[in-house]
C-alpha positions, 0 to 999 in steps of 0.5 A, a space after each residue: 163161528 157158526 155157519 149162520 154167523 158166517 153167512 150173515 150180511 155185513 153190518 156195513 157194505 159199500 159197493 163201488 159207491 160214488 158221490 159228487 157235489 158239482 166238480 167235487 167227487 166226495 166219494 170216489 168208487 168206495 168198496 168197504 165191508 164191516 163185519 158185525 162186531 167190529 170197531 172201525 175208525 174212519 180217518 181222513 183230512 178235512 174234505 177227505 169224504 168222511 162226512 159224505 161217506 157217513 151221510 150215505 151210510 145212514 141214508 141222509 143222502 143217496 150215492 150217484 153210483 154204487 150201493 150201500 147196504 146195512 145188514 143186507 138191506 137199504 140204510 132207511 130200513 135198518 134205521 127205521 128198525 132201530 138197528 142203527 144209532 148215530 151220534 153226529 156233530 150237529 145238534 143242540 141240547 133241548 131245553 127244560 127236559 131231563 136226561 131221562 125224559 130225553 132218552 125215554 122219548 127217543 126210545 119210544 120211537 123204535 120197535 125194540 128199544 134198549 131199556 132206558 136204565 140200560 142206555 143211561 148206564 152204558 153212557 155213564 149217565 145214571 147219576 145225572 138222569 134227573 138233570 136237565 140236559 141244557 144244564 150239563 157240561 160239554 162232556 156230559 152232553 156228549 154222553 147224552 148224545 151217546 145215550 140217545 144213539 143207543 136208545 133204539 137198541 142198535 146193533 150198529 152205532 155211527 159216531 162222527 167226531 164223538 170227542 171233539 172239543 172235549 178235555 182229556 178226562 171227558 174223552 176217557 169217560 166217553 170211550 169207556 162207555 163206547 167200549 162197554 157198548 162194543 164189548 156186547 158184540 155191537 159194531 162201531 164205526 167212528 171218525 175222529 181227528 184224534 189219531 191216538 183214539 183210533 190207535 187205542 180203540 179201533 179194531 180196524 182203521 180205514 183211511 180216506 183221502 180225496 174220496 178214496 180208501 188209501 189204507 184199510 187194516 189194523 193199526 199195526 199193519 198200517 204203521 208198517 206200511 211206512 216202516 216199522 221204526 223211525 231212526 233219527 240222528 244228526 249228520 256230522 257237518 263237513 270239515 271247517 264248519 263252526 257250531 254257529 253254521 248249523 243247521 247245515 244244508 243237505 248238500 254240505 253233509 258228508 252223507 248226501 240226502 239222496 243216499 239216505 234211502 239206499 241204506 239197509 231197511 230204509 223205506 223213506 228219508 228226509 233231512 230237516 236242518 241237518 237231522 236225518 229222519 229215516 222210516 225203516 222196516 229193519 232198524 237194526 240193519 239201518 243202525 249198523 250201516 250208519 255206524 259203519 259210516 260214522 255218521 251217527 250222532 244223537 241217534 234215536 230209534 222209536 216205533 213208527 206212530 199212526 200219525 206217521 203213517 197217516 201223514 205218509 199215506 195222505 201225503 203220498 195220495 196228494 203227490 199222486 194226484 199232482 202227478 196225474 194232473 200234469 
């Protein structure tokens, strides 16, 4: 990295940003820097603050406190200069115009647009350029929105739920187009409810909950916060129980539920219908301890998924809020 690259301002910078709507604090003191060239997934439950954060980033709303900067300046300046492209959830196809006509029109509004043929190629639309936009399928329409987001030649593109309601094939085609754009050294910020997309395509994942950042790092790092593996097994029922008595209650099991977190390596534990689910950062030690106890039946050991981590992080944040409210 050259000295000039090192000293360039971040593509996106939030510094103590807050935004409230009445009594609801949608964004709560968020601090976030996204360097140029990163692909970042923004995750959160409905109402976590993702859409508000994106609106603040694009200059569509103003923060109540803190500052938002894009490339070191106000969002409006970066947007007007064509340095930012956005693909939002809202919007309907324009009737009676072709794909090429629409992308050409949008490109003409920016000082340094991407060549139209290049935007169409990046979005996988070259063969559909002369088709009317209102005659396209849902997946094709999403690719048109992506081409429109690229038309100004942006260095940063913001994608809000870009593959919502698309089938598997259309989602795969869309992400191939997005990766082609990102591979040019551009910055991508996308929100999604499809956690496998974040796991596969993001260099970095930011998890929002109740307007605050509860996790920020690579997929592997975030998975590691809840234990590297999930160990699950059937607990042997107490003596005298018949098969029809299963699933049994936790208090009827020889290894009590409250003892499970004490096993080596275990980060968290729960019992569902007589089956123990242990999140562990040392699965070997956990399994050996279980074997010594003679409690292992139908043992499974699988890596923790991003969904496991996401659910644990947002559940922990919810629990903390409940405790604070007492």
